PATIKE-117370 format. One line per 5 residues: number of its first residue (from 1); their letters; for each residue y, x, z of C-alpha. Coordinates in steps of 0.05 Angstrom, whole numbers. Each point is the difference from the previous one (the first is absolute). Example, Ala and Ser with C-alpha at 12.3 -4.5 7.8 and 13.67 -1.06 7.14 Angstrom:
1) AS) -90,246,156  69,27,-13;
# end
This chain:
1) MEGGF) 41,322,334  -54,-49,28  -43,4,-52  7,63,-24  30,24,-68;
6) TVDAL) -13,31,-63  26,62,-39  11,-23,-69  22,39,-65  64,-24,-55;
11) LGGRV) 13,31,-54  -63,37,-4  8,32,63  72,13,-10  17,-43,64;
16) TLLQP) -35,-25,56  -4,-62,25  -27,-23,74  -14,-70,1  -40,-49,53;
21) AHGFR) -70,4,-12  -1,-80,15  56,-45,-18  68,19,-39  -17,45,-55;
26) ASLDP) 47,17,-47  -21,-29,-75  12,27,-71  75,-41,3  43,60,37;
31) ILLAR) -26,45,-62  29,-35,-49  67,-9,35  -3,76,11  -7,4,-69;
36) FVAPP) 43,-39,-33  63,24,32  27,62,-34  25,62,40  38,29,21;
41) FGRIL) 0,-45,61  50,24,49  -3,-28,77  -48,-52,3  -16,-55,46;
46) DIGCG) -73,-34,1  12,-74,20  -84,-7,42  -19,65,-25  -60,-16,33;
51) TGAVS) -39,75,10  39,18,-56  -26,-5,-67  57,-17,-42  52,56,33;
56) FVLLA) -58,51,-9  -16,-7,-70  75,-1,-11  18,70,44  -53,32,-38;
61) RDPAA) 33,-15,-66  68,27,20  -1,54,46  71,-3,10  -8,-82,33;
66) KGVGV) 2,-15,68  -3,-69,32  -8,-37,61  -66,-59,7  11,-57,46;
71) ELQAP) -68,-36,30  2,-61,44  -81,16,22  2,64,41  -69,17,-9;
76) LAALA) 14,7,-82  65,41,13  -45,44,45  -40,14,-62  58,14,-47;
81) TEGRA) 24,44,54  -53,47,3  -15,-12,-79  68,29,-9  -11,63,39;
86) RNGWT) -73,15,-32  40,-2,-69  49,43,32  61,-44,-1  23,-7,67;
91) DRFDV) 62,22,-24  12,-44,-53  -23,-69,18  13,-28,75  -41,-62,15;
96) RAGDV) 31,-53,47  -40,-57,40  35,-66,-2  30,-55,-23  35,18,-73;
101) RVLAL) 51,-60,11  26,32,65  -4,72,-8  66,43,-8  -14,23,-60;
106) GAAQF) 70,13,-32  39,-40,-54  -4,33,-72  -36,55,25  -59,-2,-58;
111) DLVVT) -14,20,-61  -61,-41,-18  -31,-52,41  -72,-11,-10  -49,-58,27;
116) NPPFR) -73,-25,-9  32,-64,48  -46,-56,32  -3,-45,-62  -26,-68,18;
121) PVSEG) 37,-53,33  -45,-25,64  -5,-68,-38  -37,30,-45  -75,30,-1;
126) NVSPH) -42,10,59  35,44,55  -54,55,14  -16,1,77  2,69,-2;
131) ETRAL) 71,15,27  16,67,-41  -20,-42,-65  36,-61,19  64,36,10;
136) SNHEV) -15,45,-64  -8,-57,-51  35,-67,29  75,-3,19  -20,-11,77;
141) TLTLT) 53,50,31  37,17,-74  24,-45,-57  27,15,-73  71,-22,23;
146) EWVDV) -2,49,58  -26,59,-39  43,-7,-45  50,-7,54  -12,70,31;
151) ASRAV) -4,28,-76  73,-23,-22  22,31,64  -35,65,4  9,19,-84;
156) RPGGR) 68,33,-24  42,-21,-47  -39,23,-66  -64,8,35  -62,-36,-17;
161) VAAIF) -48,-45,33  -73,-6,-26  -60,-48,19  -68,-28,-27  -8,-72,24;
166) PADRA) -45,-67,-29  18,-9,-78  2,-70,22  64,13,44  35,38,-50;
171) LELGA) 55,-54,-11  11,-4,86  2,70,0  47,12,-58  50,-58,35;
176) ALRAR) 1,36,60  14,68,-23  64,-23,-36  23,-41,51  12,62,40;
181) DLSPA) 34,41,-57  -71,29,-24  -6,3,-71  -69,-5,-27  -4,61,-46;
186) RLRFV) -75,9,-22  -61,-48,10  -66,16,-14  -54,-52,6  -72,26,24;
191) HPRAD) -68,-46,-30  -65,16,27  -32,1,-63  39,3,-78  -15,-83,-6;
196) RPAGR) 11,-15,75  60,-34,28  52,54,29  -11,6,79  48,41,18;
201) VLIEA) 69,18,-24  34,63,9  74,-3,2  65,57,11  70,-25,12;
206) VRAGR) 64,38,12  48,-14,50  68,-24,-35  -33,6,-73  28,-40,-61;
211) APVVV) -64,31,-46  -47,-42,-37  -63,-17,22  -56,40,-37  -73,-32,1;
216) EPPLV) -50,59,-10  -60,-2,-32  -60,-39,44  -37,56,43  -77,-20,-9;
221) VHGDG) -47,19,64  -72,-3,-23  -20,11,-67  -87,-5,-18  -38,-18,67;
226) ARFTP) 31,20,64  44,61,-33  65,21,6  37,-6,-57  21,71,-30;
231) EVSAM) 76,-15,28  -25,-10,67  -37,53,0  49,43,-6  41,-36,42;
236) LGV) -62,13,63  -4,70,-27  -74,-4,-24;
# end
């Protein structure tokens, strides 16, 4: 990869993650998402897997889980493939480089669909001049309705779809899921600090589910100073 990559550790060293030295790098979001979903995971589809952060944490948490990660950007997919090998998961995780909207993934094949998708419309905020960051953060090539369409086709009846998304788009996300027979079952708002508004929402929906949605207690990221709260520290494995 042009510019090189770094080798980083997740979950206190249990997981190895390769990332570009410059440009797109995983934030806290994929870890929060992967820790929000409860095992067992079964067969996983990771939409826009990047270099594998969400899926790698899921695979570490459930030794029986297997899955497929799809990533549009070939350099990131290559790092996910190498990371898969370094973690010893070649037989458990398949990385496919390409556009998830057109790849043949099979209908109703997955028990769990996860995504940390592009989260801002192109019309909002400044789109990064760095292509990798722009594609990862703004809906340049994959919009909310498009990834929900993919998820609704891929997940089996009774299966789950889980995502992390901006809190101020929670109603929009819920409406998009319900329109495709994906019923929100769990919500958890993520606050940077206890006295700050939520910045993210974690959501889990069930295909053809009808149970009322459970709003879980807020997740607060930072306590005193720059320190993570004990709950987030535990999620990170530190």
